[in-house]
mmCIF file as Biopython writes it, N, C-alpha, C and O atoms, coordinates in Angstrom:
data_model
#
loop_
_atom_site.group_PDB
_atom_site.id
_atom_site.type_symbol
_atom_site.label_atom_id
_atom_site.label_alt_id
_atom_site.label_comp_id
_atom_site.label_asym_id
_atom_site.label_entity_id
_atom_site.label_seq_id
_atom_site.pdbx_PDB_ins_code
_atom_site.Cartn_x
_atom_site.Cartn_y
_atom_site.Cartn_z
_atom_site.occupancy
_atom_site.B_iso_or_equiv
_atom_site.auth_seq_id
_atom_site.auth_asym_id
_atom_site.pdbx_PDB_model_num
ATOM 1   N N  . MET A ? 1  ? 86.445 228.993 91.239  1.0 0.0 1  A 1 
ATOM 2   C CA . MET A ? 1  ? 86.769 229.196 92.352  1.0 0.0 1  A 1 
ATOM 3   C C  . MET A ? 1  ? 85.840 230.260 93.131  1.0 0.0 1  A 1 
ATOM 4   O O  . MET A ? 1  ? 85.334 230.180 94.251  1.0 0.0 1  A 1 
ATOM 5   N N  . ARG A ? 2  ? 85.810 230.840 92.581  1.0 0.0 2  A 1 
ATOM 6   C CA . ARG A ? 2  ? 84.487 231.974 92.849  1.0 0.0 2  A 1 
ATOM 7   C C  . ARG A ? 2  ? 83.123 231.009 93.485  1.0 0.0 2  A 1 
ATOM 8   O O  . ARG A ? 2  ? 82.542 231.389 94.501  1.0 0.0 2  A 1 
ATOM 9   N N  . TRP A ? 3  ? 82.805 230.035 92.928  1.0 0.0 3  A 1 
ATOM 10  C CA . TRP A ? 3  ? 81.998 229.250 93.429  1.0 0.0 3  A 1 
ATOM 11  C C  . TRP A ? 3  ? 82.070 228.843 94.982  1.0 0.0 3  A 1 
ATOM 12  O O  . TRP A ? 3  ? 81.346 229.168 95.923  1.0 0.0 3  A 1 
ATOM 13  N N  . PHE A ? 4  ? 83.500 227.800 94.894  1.0 0.0 4  A 1 
ATOM 14  C CA . PHE A ? 4  ? 83.841 227.573 96.212  1.0 0.0 4  A 1 
ATOM 15  C C  . PHE A ? 4  ? 84.025 228.683 97.526  1.0 0.0 4  A 1 
ATOM 16  O O  . PHE A ? 4  ? 84.177 228.379 98.709  1.0 0.0 4  A 1 
ATOM 17  N N  . LYS A ? 5  ? 83.961 230.042 96.939  1.0 0.0 5  A 1 
ATOM 18  C CA . LYS A ? 5  ? 84.201 230.813 97.748  1.0 0.0 5  A 1 
ATOM 19  C C  . LYS A ? 5  ? 82.560 231.350 98.543  1.0 0.0 5  A 1 
ATOM 20  O O  . LYS A ? 5  ? 82.199 231.682 99.672  1.0 0.0 5  A 1 
ATOM 21  N N  . SER A ? 6  ? 82.061 231.222 97.480  1.0 0.0 6  A 1 
ATOM 22  C CA . SER A ? 6  ? 80.519 231.793 97.945  1.0 0.0 6  A 1 
ATOM 23  C C  . SER A ? 6  ? 79.556 230.281 99.023  1.0 0.0 6  A 1 
ATOM 24  O O  . SER A ? 6  ? 78.596 230.401 99.784  1.0 0.0 6  A 1 
ATOM 25  N N  . ILE A ? 7  ? 80.332 229.016 98.631  1.0 0.0 7  A 1 
ATOM 26  C CA . ILE A ? 7  ? 79.326 228.283 99.553  1.0 0.0 7  A 1 
ATOM 27  C C  . ILE A ? 7  ? 80.587 227.969 100.836 1.0 0.0 7  A 1 
ATOM 28  O O  . ILE A ? 7  ? 80.250 227.014 101.536 1.0 0.0 7  A 1 
ATOM 29  N N  . LYS A ? 8  ? 81.765 228.512 101.195 1.0 0.0 8  A 1 
ATOM 30  C CA . LYS A ? 8  ? 82.536 228.231 101.920 1.0 0.0 8  A 1 
ATOM 31  C C  . LYS A ? 8  ? 81.829 227.957 103.502 1.0 0.0 8  A 1 
ATOM 32  O O  . LYS A ? 8  ? 82.444 227.239 104.290 1.0 0.0 8  A 1 
ATOM 33  N N  . ASP A ? 9  ? 80.659 228.506 103.854 1.0 0.0 9  A 1 
ATOM 34  C CA . ASP A ? 9  ? 80.250 228.446 104.881 1.0 0.0 9  A 1 
ATOM 35  C C  . ASP A ? 9  ? 79.588 226.673 105.217 1.0 0.0 9  A 1 
ATOM 36  O O  . ASP A ? 9  ? 79.376 226.177 106.323 1.0 0.0 9  A 1 
ATOM 37  N N  . HIS A ? 10 ? 79.387 226.023 103.832 1.0 0.0 10 A 1 
ATOM 38  C CA . HIS A ? 10 ? 78.722 224.696 103.705 1.0 0.0 10 A 1 
ATOM 39  C C  . HIS A ? 10 ? 80.026 223.827 103.780 1.0 0.0 10 A 1 
ATOM 40  O O  . HIS A ? 10 ? 79.806 222.662 104.110 1.0 0.0 10 A 1 
ATOM 41  N N  . ILE A ? 11 ? 81.211 224.116 103.568 1.0 0.0 11 A 1 
ATOM 42  C CA . ILE A ? 11 ? 81.995 223.191 103.018 1.0 0.0 11 A 1 
ATOM 43  C C  . ILE A ? 11 ? 82.515 222.687 104.422 1.0 0.0 11 A 1 
ATOM 44  O O  . ILE A ? 11 ? 82.901 223.320 105.405 1.0 0.0 11 A 1 
ATOM 45  N N  . VAL A ? 12 ? 82.365 220.998 104.123 1.0 0.0 12 A 1 
ATOM 46  C CA . VAL A ? 12 ? 82.768 220.281 105.324 1.0 0.0 12 A 1 
ATOM 47  C C  . VAL A ? 12 ? 84.230 219.592 104.655 1.0 0.0 12 A 1 
ATOM 48  O O  . VAL A ? 12 ? 85.118 219.441 105.495 1.0 0.0 12 A 1 
ATOM 49  N N  . ASP A ? 13 ? 84.583 219.142 103.176 1.0 0.0 13 A 1 
ATOM 50  C CA . ASP A ? 13 ? 85.581 218.931 103.019 1.0 0.0 13 A 1 
ATOM 51  C C  . ASP A ? 13 ? 85.579 219.381 101.388 1.0 0.0 13 A 1 
ATOM 52  O O  . ASP A ? 13 ? 84.683 219.195 100.565 1.0 0.0 13 A 1 
ATOM 53  N N  . SER A ? 14 ? 86.641 219.914 101.239 1.0 0.0 14 A 1 
ATOM 54  C CA . SER A ? 14 ? 86.815 220.517 99.583  1.0 0.0 14 A 1 
ATOM 55  C C  . SER A ? 14 ? 86.918 219.541 98.872  1.0 0.0 14 A 1 
ATOM 56  O O  . SER A ? 14 ? 86.288 219.646 97.820  1.0 0.0 14 A 1 
ATOM 57  N N  . GLY A ? 15 ? 87.668 218.264 99.063  1.0 0.0 15 A 1 
ATOM 58  C CA . GLY A ? 15 ? 87.753 217.224 98.342  1.0 0.0 15 A 1 
ATOM 59  C C  . GLY A ? 15 ? 88.732 217.225 97.185  1.0 0.0 15 A 1 
ATOM 60  O O  . GLY A ? 15 ? 89.268 218.286 96.863  1.0 0.0 15 A 1 
ATOM 61  N N  . ASN A ? 16 ? 88.949 216.306 96.660  1.0 0.0 16 A 1 
ATOM 62  C CA . ASN A ? 16 ? 89.886 216.090 95.615  1.0 0.0 16 A 1 
ATOM 63  C C  . ASN A ? 16 ? 89.663 215.509 94.543  1.0 0.0 16 A 1 
ATOM 64  O O  . ASN A ? 16 ? 88.526 215.043 94.484  1.0 0.0 16 A 1 
ATOM 65  N N  . PRO A ? 17 ? 90.395 215.321 93.522  1.0 0.0 17 A 1 
ATOM 66  C CA . PRO A ? 17 ? 89.862 214.978 92.235  1.0 0.0 17 A 1 
ATOM 67  C C  . PRO A ? 17 ? 89.991 213.529 91.985  1.0 0.0 17 A 1 
ATOM 68  O O  . PRO A ? 17 ? 90.449 212.855 92.907  1.0 0.0 17 A 1 
ATOM 69  N N  . PHE A ? 18 ? 89.701 213.013 91.018  1.0 0.0 18 A 1 
ATOM 70  C CA . PHE A ? 18 ? 89.540 211.205 91.319  1.0 0.0 18 A 1 
ATOM 71  C C  . PHE A ? 18 ? 90.577 211.169 89.921  1.0 0.0 18 A 1 
ATOM 72  O O  . PHE A ? 18 ? 90.567 212.123 89.144  1.0 0.0 18 A 1 
ATOM 73  N N  . GLY A ? 19 ? 91.489 209.941 89.686  1.0 0.0 19 A 1 
ATOM 74  C CA . GLY A ? 19 ? 91.611 209.761 88.708  1.0 0.0 19 A 1 
ATOM 75  C C  . GLY A ? 19 ? 91.168 208.111 88.100  1.0 0.0 19 A 1 
ATOM 76  O O  . GLY A ? 19 ? 90.363 207.429 88.734  1.0 0.0 19 A 1 
ATOM 77  N N  . PRO A ? 20 ? 91.687 207.704 87.056  1.0 0.0 20 A 1 
ATOM 78  C CA . PRO A ? 20 ? 90.801 206.512 86.550  1.0 0.0 20 A 1 
ATOM 79  C C  . PRO A ? 20 ? 90.601 205.446 87.678  1.0 0.0 20 A 1 
ATOM 80  O O  . PRO A ? 20 ? 91.296 205.393 88.693  1.0 0.0 20 A 1 
ATOM 81  N N  . GLY A ? 21 ? 89.558 204.595 87.375  1.0 0.0 21 A 1 
ATOM 82  C CA . GLY A ? 21 ? 88.663 203.987 88.884  1.0 0.0 21 A 1 
ATOM 83  C C  . GLY A ? 21 ? 88.458 202.492 88.469  1.0 0.0 21 A 1 
ATOM 84  O O  . GLY A ? 21 ? 88.209 202.363 87.270  1.0 0.0 21 A 1 
ATOM 85  N N  . MET A ? 22 ? 88.496 201.592 89.035  1.0 0.0 22 A 1 
ATOM 86  C CA . MET A ? 22 ? 88.366 200.136 88.575  1.0 0.0 22 A 1 
ATOM 87  C C  . MET A ? 22 ? 86.861 199.761 89.410  1.0 0.0 22 A 1 
ATOM 88  O O  . MET A ? 22 ? 86.232 200.527 90.141  1.0 0.0 22 A 1 
ATOM 89  N N  . GLU A ? 23 ? 86.555 198.501 89.087  1.0 0.0 23 A 1 
ATOM 90  C CA . GLU A ? 23 ? 84.922 198.350 89.407  1.0 0.0 23 A 1 
ATOM 91  C C  . GLU A ? 23 ? 85.278 196.940 89.711  1.0 0.0 23 A 1 
ATOM 92  O O  . GLU A ? 23 ? 85.794 196.151 88.919  1.0 0.0 23 A 1 
ATOM 93  N N  . ILE A ? 24 ? 84.918 196.691 91.048  1.0 0.0 24 A 1 
ATOM 94  C CA . ILE A ? 24 ? 84.967 195.009 91.673  1.0 0.0 24 A 1 
ATOM 95  C C  . ILE A ? 24 ? 83.799 194.307 91.687  1.0 0.0 24 A 1 
ATOM 96  O O  . ILE A ? 24 ? 82.897 194.618 92.464  1.0 0.0 24 A 1 
ATOM 97  N N  . THR A ? 25 ? 83.694 193.290 90.831  1.0 0.0 25 A 1 
ATOM 98  C CA . THR A ? 25 ? 82.297 192.695 90.945  1.0 0.0 25 A 1 
ATOM 99  C C  . THR A ? 25 ? 82.419 190.909 91.292  1.0 0.0 25 A 1 
ATOM 100 O O  . THR A ? 25 ? 83.533 190.389 91.350  1.0 0.0 25 A 1 
ATOM 101 N N  . SER A ? 26 ? 81.551 190.348 91.438  1.0 0.0 26 A 1 
ATOM 102 C CA . SER A ? 26 ? 81.850 188.849 91.491  1.0 0.0 26 A 1 
ATOM 103 C C  . SER A ? 26 ? 82.251 188.418 90.369  1.0 0.0 26 A 1 
ATOM 104 O O  . SER A ? 26 ? 83.031 187.470 90.464  1.0 0.0 26 A 1 
ATOM 105 N N  . GLY A ? 27 ? 81.866 188.966 88.710  1.0 0.0 27 A 1 
ATOM 106 C CA . GLY A ? 27 ? 82.575 188.355 87.500  1.0 0.0 27 A 1 
ATOM 107 C C  . GLY A ? 27 ? 84.251 188.870 87.542  1.0 0.0 27 A 1 
ATOM 108 O O  . GLY A ? 27 ? 85.063 188.379 86.758  1.0 0.0 27 A 1 
ATOM 109 N N  . GLY A ? 28 ? 84.605 189.812 88.455  1.0 0.0 28 A 1 
ATOM 110 C CA . GLY A ? 28 ? 85.928 190.146 88.132  1.0 0.0 28 A 1 
ATOM 111 C C  . GLY A ? 28 ? 86.220 191.620 88.437  1.0 0.0 28 A 1 
ATOM 112 O O  . GLY A ? 28 ? 85.680 192.212 89.372  1.0 0.0 28 A 1 
ATOM 113 N N  . VAL A ? 29 ? 87.153 192.215 87.550  1.0 0.0 29 A 1 
ATOM 114 C CA . VAL A ? 29 ? 87.457 193.612 87.956  1.0 0.0 29 A 1 
ATOM 115 C C  . VAL A ? 29 ? 87.352 193.855 86.364  1.0 0.0 29 A 1 
ATOM 116 O O  . VAL A ? 29 ? 87.331 192.984 85.495  1.0 0.0 29 A 1 
ATOM 117 N N  . LYS A ? 30 ? 87.299 195.085 86.216  1.0 0.0 30 A 1 
ATOM 118 C CA . LYS A ? 30 ? 87.133 195.989 85.174  1.0 0.0 30 A 1 
ATOM 119 C C  . LYS A ? 30 ? 87.381 197.628 85.438  1.0 0.0 30 A 1 
ATOM 120 O O  . LYS A ? 30 ? 86.732 198.369 86.177  1.0 0.0 30 A 1 
ATOM 121 N N  . GLN A ? 31 ? 88.676 197.990 84.484  1.0 0.0 31 A 1 
ATOM 122 C CA . GLN A ? 31 ? 88.698 199.529 84.341  1.0 0.0 31 A 1 
ATOM 123 C C  . GLN A ? 31 ? 87.679 200.202 83.961  1.0 0.0 31 A 1 
ATOM 124 O O  . GLN A ? 31 ? 87.154 199.945 82.877  1.0 0.0 31 A 1 
ATOM 125 N N  . LEU A ? 32 ? 87.121 201.359 84.918  1.0 0.0 32 A 1 
ATOM 126 C CA . LEU A ? 32 ? 86.106 202.526 84.807  1.0 0.0 32 A 1 
ATOM 127 C C  . LEU A ? 32 ? 86.537 203.276 83.639  1.0 0.0 32 A 1 
ATOM 128 O O  . LEU A ? 32 ? 87.759 203.195 83.514  1.0 0.0 32 A 1 
ATOM 129 N N  . PRO A ? 33 ? 85.875 204.106 82.570  1.0 0.0 33 A 1 
ATOM 130 C CA . PRO A ? 33 ? 86.209 204.924 81.980  1.0 0.0 33 A 1 
ATOM 131 C C  . PRO A ? 33 ? 86.406 206.164 82.459  1.0 0.0 33 A 1 
ATOM 132 O O  . PRO A ? 33 ? 85.667 206.625 83.329  1.0 0.0 33 A 1 
ATOM 133 N N  . HIS A ? 34 ? 87.330 206.779 81.992  1.0 0.0 34 A 1 
ATOM 134 C CA . HIS A ? 34 ? 87.400 208.536 82.640  1.0 0.0 34 A 1 
ATOM 135 C C  . HIS A ? 34 ? 87.194 209.064 81.604  1.0 0.0 34 A 1 
ATOM 136 O O  . HIS A ? 34 ? 87.984 209.130 80.663  1.0 0.0 34 A 1 
ATOM 137 N N  . ASN A ? 35 ? 85.849 209.607 81.670  1.0 0.0 35 A 1 
ATOM 138 C CA . ASN A ? 35 ? 85.088 210.527 80.782  1.0 0.0 35 A 1 
ATOM 139 C C  . ASN A ? 35 ? 84.449 211.347 81.307  1.0 0.0 35 A 1 
ATOM 140 O O  . ASN A ? 35 ? 84.643 211.486 82.515  1.0 0.0 35 A 1 
ATOM 141 N N  . LYS A ? 36 ? 83.644 212.042 80.774  1.0 0.0 36 A 1 
ATOM 142 C CA . LYS A ? 36 ? 82.463 212.886 80.994  1.0 0.0 36 A 1 
ATOM 143 C C  . LYS A ? 36 ? 81.359 212.211 82.086  1.0 0.0 36 A 1 
ATOM 144 O O  . LYS A ? 36 ? 80.661 212.821 82.896  1.0 0.0 36 A 1 
ATOM 145 N N  . LYS A ? 37 ? 81.429 210.735 81.841  1.0 0.0 37 A 1 
ATOM 146 C CA . LYS A ? 37 ? 80.082 210.408 83.057  1.0 0.0 37 A 1 
ATOM 147 C C  . LYS A ? 37 ? 80.947 209.726 83.819  1.0 0.0 37 A 1 
ATOM 148 O O  . LYS A ? 37 ? 80.559 208.641 84.252  1.0 0.0 37 A 1 
ATOM 149 N N  . ALA A ? 38 ? 82.047 210.105 84.094  1.0 0.0 38 A 1 
ATOM 150 C CA . ALA A ? 38 ? 83.012 209.173 85.400  1.0 0.0 38 A 1 
ATOM 151 C C  . ALA A ? 38 ? 82.877 210.378 86.303  1.0 0.0 38 A 1 
ATOM 152 O O  . ALA A ? 38 ? 82.821 211.600 86.171  1.0 0.0 38 A 1 
ATOM 153 N N  . ILE A ? 39 ? 82.844 209.284 87.504  1.0 0.0 39 A 1 
ATOM 154 C CA . ILE A ? 39 ? 83.142 210.530 88.771  1.0 0.0 39 A 1 
ATOM 155 C C  . ILE A ? 39 ? 84.654 210.957 89.113  1.0 0.0 39 A 1 
ATOM 156 O O  . ILE A ? 39 ? 85.624 210.332 89.541  1.0 0.0 39 A 1 
ATOM 157 N N  . THR A ? 40 ? 84.460 212.140 88.784  1.0 0.0 40 A 1 
ATOM 158 C CA . THR A ? 40 ? 86.160 212.609 88.796  1.0 0.0 40 A 1 
ATOM 159 C C  . THR A ? 40 ? 86.259 213.649 90.104  1.0 0.0 40 A 1 
ATOM 160 O O  . THR A ? 40 ? 87.158 214.490 90.070  1.0 0.0 40 A 1 
ATOM 161 N N  . GLY A ? 41 ? 85.688 213.628 90.834  1.0 0.0 41 A 1 
ATOM 162 C CA . GLY A ? 41 ? 85.663 213.997 92.346  1.0 0.0 41 A 1 
ATOM 163 C C  . GLY A ? 41 ? 84.964 214.224 93.514  1.0 0.0 41 A 1 
ATOM 164 O O  . GLY A ? 41 ? 84.132 213.326 93.648  1.0 0.0 41 A 1 
ATOM 165 N N  . TYR A ? 42 ? 84.925 215.080 94.487  1.0 0.0 42 A 1 
ATOM 166 C CA . TYR A ? 42 ? 84.342 215.174 95.378  1.0 0.0 42 A 1 
ATOM 167 C C  . TYR A ? 42 ? 84.014 216.224 96.271  1.0 0.0 42 A 1 
ATOM 168 O O  . TYR A ? 42 ? 85.011 216.916 96.473  1.0 0.0 42 A 1 
ATOM 169 N N  . THR A ? 43 ? 83.097 216.585 96.833  1.0 0.0 43 A 1 
ATOM 170 C CA . THR A ? 43 ? 83.249 217.783 97.768  1.0 0.0 43 A 1 
ATOM 171 C C  . THR A ? 43 ? 81.941 217.381 98.904  1.0 0.0 43 A 1 
ATOM 172 O O  . THR A ? 43 ? 80.804 216.992 98.637  1.0 0.0 43 A 1 
ATOM 173 N N  . ILE A ? 44 ? 82.505 217.609 100.091 1.0 0.0 44 A 1 
ATOM 174 C CA . ILE A ? 44 ? 81.535 217.198 101.225 1.0 0.0 44 A 1 
ATOM 175 C C  . ILE A ? 44 ? 80.712 218.564 101.644 1.0 0.0 44 A 1 
ATOM 176 O O  . ILE A ? 44 ? 81.367 219.383 102.288 1.0 0.0 44 A 1 
ATOM 177 N N  . ILE A ? 45 ? 79.749 218.792 101.432 1.0 0.0 45 A 1 
ATOM 178 C CA . ILE A ? 45 ? 79.007 220.053 102.094 1.0 0.0 45 A 1 
ATOM 179 C C  . ILE A ? 45 ? 77.989 219.557 103.440 1.0 0.0 45 A 1 
ATOM 180 O O  . ILE A ? 45 ? 77.578 218.413 103.637 1.0 0.0 45 A 1 
ATOM 181 N N  . ASP A ? 46 ? 77.765 220.592 104.157 1.0 0.0 46 A 1 
ATOM 182 C CA . ASP A ? 46 ? 76.766 220.277 105.083 1.0 0.0 46 A 1 
ATOM 183 C C  . ASP A ? 46 ? 75.844 221.594 105.049 1.0 0.0 46 A 1 
ATOM 184 O O  . ASP A ? 46 ? 76.128 222.792 105.032 1.0 0.0 46 A 1 
ATOM 185 N N  . ALA A ? 47 ? 74.572 220.863 105.047 1.0 0.0 47 A 1 
ATOM 186 C CA . ALA A ? 47 ? 72.976 221.820 104.261 1.0 0.0 47 A 1 
ATOM 187 C C  . ALA A ? 47 ? 72.313 221.272 104.963 1.0 0.0 47 A 1 
ATOM 188 O O  . ALA A ? 47 ? 72.533 220.117 105.327 1.0 0.0 47 A 1 
ATOM 189 N N  . GLU A ? 48 ? 71.078 222.154 105.421 1.0 0.0 48 A 1 
ATOM 190 C CA . GLU A ? 48 ? 70.206 221.663 106.460 1.0 0.0 48 A 1 
ATOM 191 C C  . GLU A ? 48 ? 68.898 220.369 105.559 1.0 0.0 48 A 1 
ATOM 192 O O  . GLU A ? 48 ? 68.082 219.699 106.192 1.0 0.0 48 A 1 
ATOM 193 N N  . SER A ? 49 ? 69.025 220.348 104.376 1.0 0.0 49 A 1 
ATOM 194 C CA . SER A ? 49 ? 68.234 219.337 103.765 1.0 0.0 49 A 1 
ATOM 195 C C  . SER A ? 49 ? 68.677 219.445 102.397 1.0 0.0 49 A 1 
ATOM 196 O O  . SER A ? 49 ? 69.291 220.380 101.883 1.0 0.0 49 A 1 
ATOM 197 N N  . MET A ? 50 ? 68.119 217.901 101.648 1.0 0.0 50 A 1 
ATOM 198 C CA . MET A ? 50 ? 68.420 217.607 100.592 1.0 0.0 50 A 1 
ATOM 199 C C  . MET A ? 50 ? 68.056 218.982 99.481  1.0 0.0 50 A 1 
ATOM 200 O O  . MET A ? 50 ? 68.839 219.316 98.592  1.0 0.0 50 A 1 
ATOM 201 N N  . ASP A ? 51 ? 67.013 219.522 99.685  1.0 0.0 51 A 1 
ATOM 202 C CA . ASP A ? 51 ? 66.802 220.476 98.755  1.0 0.0 51 A 1 
ATOM 203 C C  . ASP A ? 51 ? 67.630 221.628 99.000  1.0 0.0 51 A 1 
ATOM 204 O O  . ASP A ? 51 ? 67.650 222.505 98.136  1.0 0.0 51 A 1 
ATOM 205 N N  . GLU A ? 52 ? 68.421 221.782 100.208 1.0 0.0 52 A 1 
ATOM 206 C CA . GLU A ? 52 ? 69.424 223.179 100.056 1.0 0.0 52 A 1 
ATOM 207 C C  . GLU A ? 52 ? 70.646 222.602 99.681  1.0 0.0 52 A 1 
ATOM 208 O O  . GLU A ? 52 ? 71.478 223.372 99.200  1.0 0.0 52 A 1 
ATOM 209 N N  . ALA A ? 53 ? 70.950 221.363 99.800  1.0 0.0 53 A 1 
ATOM 210 C CA . ALA A ? 53 ? 72.050 220.674 99.142  1.0 0.0 53 A 1 
ATOM 211 C C  . ALA A ? 53 ? 72.074 220.860 97.472  1.0 0.0 53 A 1 
ATOM 212 O O  . ALA A ? 53 ? 73.083 221.222 96.868  1.0 0.0 53 A 1 
ATOM 213 N N  . LEU A ? 54 ? 70.787 220.549 96.827  1.0 0.0 54 A 1 
ATOM 214 C CA . LEU A ? 54 ? 70.723 220.467 95.332  1.0 0.0 54 A 1 
ATOM 215 C C  . LEU A ? 54 ? 70.688 221.791 94.941  1.0 0.0 54 A 1 
ATOM 216 O O  . LEU A ? 54 ? 71.171 221.992 93.827  1.0 0.0 54 A 1 
ATOM 217 N N  . LYS A ? 55 ? 70.168 222.957 95.653  1.0 0.0 55 A 1 
ATOM 218 C CA . LYS A ? 55 ? 70.504 224.236 95.603  1.0 0.0 55 A 1 
ATOM 219 C C  . LYS A ? 55 ? 71.736 224.645 95.484  1.0 0.0 55 A 1 
ATOM 220 O O  . LYS A ? 55 ? 71.906 225.441 94.560  1.0 0.0 55 A 1 
ATOM 221 N N  . ILE A ? 56 ? 72.774 224.336 96.184  1.0 0.0 56 A 1 
ATOM 222 C CA . ILE A ? 56 ? 73.966 224.527 96.275  1.0 0.0 56 A 1 
ATOM 223 C C  . ILE A ? 56 ? 74.871 223.944 95.113  1.0 0.0 56 A 1 
ATOM 224 O O  . ILE A ? 56 ? 75.912 224.466 94.716  1.0 0.0 56 A 1 
ATOM 225 N N  . ALA A ? 57 ? 74.360 222.890 94.680  1.0 0.0 57 A 1 
ATOM 226 C CA . ALA A ? 57 ? 74.728 222.532 93.792  1.0 0.0 57 A 1 
ATOM 227 C C  . ALA A ? 57 ? 74.743 222.348 92.454  1.0 0.0 57 A 1 
ATOM 228 O O  . ALA A ? 57 ? 75.569 221.742 91.771  1.0 0.0 57 A 1 
ATOM 229 N N  . GLU A ? 58 ? 73.380 223.145 92.012  1.0 0.0 58 A 1 
ATOM 230 C CA . GLU A ? 58 ? 73.258 223.642 91.046  1.0 0.0 58 A 1 
ATOM 231 C C  . GLU A ? 58 ? 73.598 224.926 90.442  1.0 0.0 58 A 1 
ATOM 232 O O  . GLU A ? 58 ? 73.302 225.288 89.303  1.0 0.0 58 A 1 
ATOM 233 N N  . GLY A ? 59 ? 74.431 225.756 91.571  1.0 0.0 59 A 1 
ATOM 234 C CA . GLY A ? 59 ? 75.135 227.097 91.686  1.0 0.0 59 A 1 
ATOM 235 C C  . GLY A ? 59 ? 76.686 226.313 90.732  1.0 0.0 59 A 1 
ATOM 236 O O  . GLY A ? 59 ? 77.611 226.898 90.169  1.0 0.0 59 A 1 
ATOM 237 N N  . CYS A ? 60 ? 76.497 225.265 90.840  1.0 0.0 60 A 1 
ATOM 238 C CA . CYS A ? 60 ? 78.287 224.874 90.787  1.0 0.0 60 A 1 
ATOM 239 C C  . CYS A ? 60 ? 78.651 225.222 88.962  1.0 0.0 60 A 1 
ATOM 240 O O  . CYS A ? 60 ? 78.254 224.389 88.147  1.0 0.0 60 A 1 
ATOM 241 N N  . PRO A ? 61 ? 79.446 226.542 88.438  1.0 0.0 61 A 1 
ATOM 242 C CA . PRO A ? 61 ? 79.445 226.463 86.951  1.0 0.0 61 A 1 
ATOM 243 C C  . PRO A ? 61 ? 80.692 225.781 86.231  1.0 0.0 61 A 1 
ATOM 244 O O  . PRO A ? 61 ? 81.076 226.307 85.186  1.0 0.0 61 A 1 
ATOM 245 N N  . ILE A ? 62 ? 81.143 225.014 86.554  1.0 0.0 62 A 1 
ATOM 246 C CA . ILE A ? 62 ? 82.113 224.173 86.263  1.0 0.0 62 A 1 
ATOM 247 C C  . ILE A ? 62 ? 81.499 222.432 85.932  1.0 0.0 62 A 1 
ATOM 248 O O  . ILE A ? 62 ? 82.179 221.599 85.332  1.0 0.0 62 A 1 
ATOM 249 N N  . ILE A ? 63 ? 80.051 222.162 86.493  1.0 0.0 63 A 1 
ATOM 250 C CA . ILE A ? 63 ? 79.680 220.716 86.223  1.0 0.0 63 A 1 
ATOM 251 C C  . ILE A ? 63 ? 79.288 220.534 85.467  1.0 0.0 63 A 1 
ATOM 252 O O  . ILE A ? 63 ? 78.423 221.369 85.202  1.0 0.0 63 A 1 
ATOM 253 N N  . THR A ? 64 ? 79.477 219.161 84.178  1.0 0.0 64 A 1 
ATOM 254 C CA . THR A ? 64 ? 78.359 219.008 83.541  1.0 0.0 64 A 1 
ATOM 255 C C  . THR A ? 64 ? 77.237 218.051 84.069  1.0 0.0 64 A 1 
ATOM 256 O O  . THR A ? 64 ? 76.275 217.751 83.362  1.0 0.0 64 A 1 
ATOM 257 N N  . SER A ? 65 ? 77.371 217.677 85.091  1.0 0.0 65 A 1 
ATOM 258 C CA . SER A ? 65 ? 76.888 216.642 85.960  1.0 0.0 65 A 1 
ATOM 259 C C  . SER A ? 65 ? 77.233 216.509 87.406  1.0 0.0 65 A 1 
ATOM 260 O O  . SER A ? 65 ? 78.369 216.654 87.857  1.0 0.0 65 A 1 
ATOM 261 N N  . MET A ? 66 ? 76.201 216.231 88.075  1.0 0.0 66 A 1 
ATOM 262 C CA . MET A ? 66 ? 76.402 216.203 89.422  1.0 0.0 66 A 1 
ATOM 263 C C  . MET A ? 66 ? 75.642 214.997 90.396  1.0 0.0 66 A 1 
ATOM 264 O O  . MET A ? 66 ? 74.433 215.073 90.616  1.0 0.0 66 A 1 
ATOM 265 N N  . ARG A ? 67 ? 76.371 214.026 90.880  1.0 0.0 67 A 1 
ATOM 266 C CA . ARG A ? 67 ? 75.488 213.346 91.886  1.0 0.0 67 A 1 
ATOM 267 C C  . ARG A ? 67 ? 75.064 213.844 93.495  1.0 0.0 67 A 1 
ATOM 268 O O  . ARG A ? 67 ? 76.056 214.409 93.955  1.0 0.0 67 A 1 
ATOM 269 N N  . VAL A ? 68 ? 74.483 213.838 94.020  1.0 0.0 68 A 1 
ATOM 270 C CA . VAL A ? 68 ? 74.369 214.495 95.459  1.0 0.0 68 A 1 
ATOM 271 C C  . VAL A ? 68 ? 73.564 213.271 96.362  1.0 0.0 68 A 1 
ATOM 272 O O  . VAL A ? 68 ? 72.407 213.045 96.007  1.0 0.0 68 A 1 
ATOM 273 N N  . TYR A ? 69 ? 73.988 212.651 97.249  1.0 0.0 69 A 1 
ATOM 274 C CA . TYR A ? 69 ? 74.038 211.951 98.418  1.0 0.0 69 A 1 
ATOM 275 C C  . TYR A ? 69 ? 73.735 212.481 99.781  1.0 0.0 69 A 1 
ATOM 276 O O  . TYR A ? 69 ? 74.569 213.307 100.153 1.0 0.0 69 A 1 
ATOM 277 N N  . GLU A ? 70 ? 72.791 212.239 100.615 1.0 0.0 70 A 1 
ATOM 278 C CA . GLU A ? 70 ? 72.688 212.373 102.179 1.0 0.0 70 A 1 
ATOM 279 C C  . GLU A ? 70 ? 73.806 211.313 102.565 1.0 0.0 70 A 1 
ATOM 280 O O  . GLU A ? 70 ? 73.953 210.224 102.010 1.0 0.0 70 A 1 
ATOM 281 N N  . ALA A ? 71 ? 74.646 211.864 103.716 1.0 0.0 71 A 1 
ATOM 282 C CA . ALA A ? 71 ? 75.318 210.804 104.318 1.0 0.0 71 A 1 
ATOM 283 C C  . ALA A ? 71 ? 74.776 210.428 105.449 1.0 0.0 71 A 1 
ATOM 284 O O  . ALA A ? 71 ? 74.656 211.281 106.329 1.0 0.0 71 A 1 
ATOM 285 N N  . MET A ? 72 ? 74.366 209.199 105.668 1.0 0.0 72 A 1 
ATOM 286 C CA . MET A ? 72 ? 73.559 208.727 106.892 1.0 0.0 72 A 1 
ATOM 287 C C  . MET A ? 72 ? 74.327 208.383 108.120 1.0 0.0 72 A 1 
ATOM 288 O O  . MET A ? 72 ? 75.462 207.908 108.083 1.0 0.0 72 A 1 
ATOM 289 N N  . SER A ? 73 ? 73.718 208.621 109.124 1.0 0.0 73 A 1 
ATOM 290 C CA . SER A ? 73 ? 74.508 208.475 110.686 1.0 0.0 73 A 1 
ATOM 291 C C  . SER A ? 73 ? 74.141 206.904 110.508 1.0 0.0 73 A 1 
ATOM 292 O O  . SER A ? 73 ? 73.272 206.331 109.850 1.0 0.0 73 A 1 
ATOM 293 N N  . MET A ? 74 ? 75.369 206.362 111.538 1.0 0.0 74 A 1 
ATOM 294 C CA . MET A ? 74 ? 75.224 205.231 111.910 1.0 0.0 74 A 1 
ATOM 295 C C  . MET A ? 74 ? 75.103 204.696 113.322 1.0 0.0 74 A 1 
ATOM 296 O O  . MET A ? 74 ? 74.957 203.489 113.514 1.0 0.0 74 A 1 
#
């Protein structure tokens, strides 16, 4: 929780954890493994740049891996 407090000014949506997922393709539906490689939750932050977002993400002490995406305007 200390990390979340340290980035509170950047948090847009503190997120939720994810349970097991499914993948739908033209070949059918399959259950995704719920392991260390799975996407297990999300947090949406506001950052000035991808570099700033990466710096914020790198400070998270509880994540073994993290994906960072930019939300594009429509």
